[in-house]
N, C-alpha and C positions, 0 to 999 in steps of 0.2 A: 690472902691465903698463904701461909708459910710453906716454903719448900722443905721437903724432907731430905736430909742428907744422911747417907749411910757411910760407914767406915770400912766397908768390905774391901776396899782397895788398899787398906793399911795392912801390912804383913809384919808380924814380929817373928823372927826366927832365932833359934839357938844354934850357933855355929860351933863345930868342933874346933879345938885349939889351932889345928893346922890351918883351917880356913880363916879363922879370926886373925891369925898372924899374917897370912897372905894378904888379906884386905888391909890390914894395918900397914904392911910394907908398901902396898900399892898407894895407899893414902899419902904416906910420907914421900914416896917417889914422885907423885903427881902434885904434891902440895895442895891437896883438896881436903874437904871435910869428910868425916867418917861416912855419913849417909851418902854423899856424892860418890865416894869410892865404891861402895856397894852397888849403888844404882848404875854407875858407869860400867862395872863388871857385868851386871845383869844385862845391860843394854848391848854390850859386846857379845855376850853369849846368845842373846835373842837374835841378833843379826847372823851370827855363825850358824845357828839352828834354822835360819830362814823363817823366823817367826814375825819379823818386822821388815819393812822396806828400807832401802838405803836412805831415803829421805827422812824417815822417822829416826833412823839411827843417827844421822848427821845432826838432826835437831837436838836430840838428847845428848849426843857427844859434846856438842857446843855448850849446852846448859850445865852438864855435870863436870866439865873440865875447868870450870872457873876456879882459879887459885884462891886459897884462903886469904893470903896477903897479896893485894894487888901491887903492881909496880909503884915504887915510891913517887916518882914524878912521871906519871903517864903523859905521853905526848898528846897535844891537841891535834887530832887528825880531822881532816875534812870528811864528810860523809863518804865521798868516793874513796879516800884513803882507807877508811874504816872497812868498807866493803872489800877492797883489795886485800887488806890485812886478814880479814875473816876468811877469804877464799884461800889465801896462802896457809893460814893456820889449819884449815880443814884439810887441805892437800897434804900438809905435813903429817897430820894425824892419820890420814888415809893409808899411808905407807905401813904404819904399825898394824892397822886392821888387815891390810892385804897380806902381810906376813903371817898374821894369826890364822888366816884362812888358807894359807899356802897348801897345806896337806889336803884340804877339802876340794881343791881345784887342780886336778891333774891335767886339765886342758892346756895344751902347749900355747895356744893363742892367748888365753887369759893371762898366763904367766908371762909371756913375752910382752904383752901390753904393759904390765906393771913394771917389768924390767926397763923397757924403753922409757916409760914415764919417769922412773927413778933416775935414769941416766941424764934426762933433761935437767933435773933439779939437783944433781949430786954436788955441784959446786956451790950452790946457794942455800941448800937445805940439808942440815945434818941428818934429818930423819930419812931422806932419800939415800944418802951415803950409807947409813946404818942398814937400811933395807937391803941394798946391794951386797953389803958385807955378809949379812945373815943368809941371803939367798945363795951366795957363792959357797959359804960353809955348808949349807944344807945339801948342795948337789954333789 
């Protein structure tokens, strides 16, 4: 017996020019495909609106952040090194997400935890340094 597949999960949307250009700029900035740019922005918005869990967000953040053109000579990493690199990459991306949510979290403890975390990585992770710069400008 054949399974029935629906296409209800497929969404075709018509974007106003401003949003189309914003997605295109995001695509170029992240060096990802057009579909991934849109899906990544939707994923970020879904987390911001608390419609998905942090785990679901990180899963799709990793999936939709893959660059169109991979590194020319990727290093051969051990499984352990790959896991460590993935954790570092996720941590780097998390600073951007935290800043995106900054205005949604007026809780001083939440904000201080992110500031402390960024300070730990500011010398080794440009994203952490940028996060601290933005937070300082914001206050």
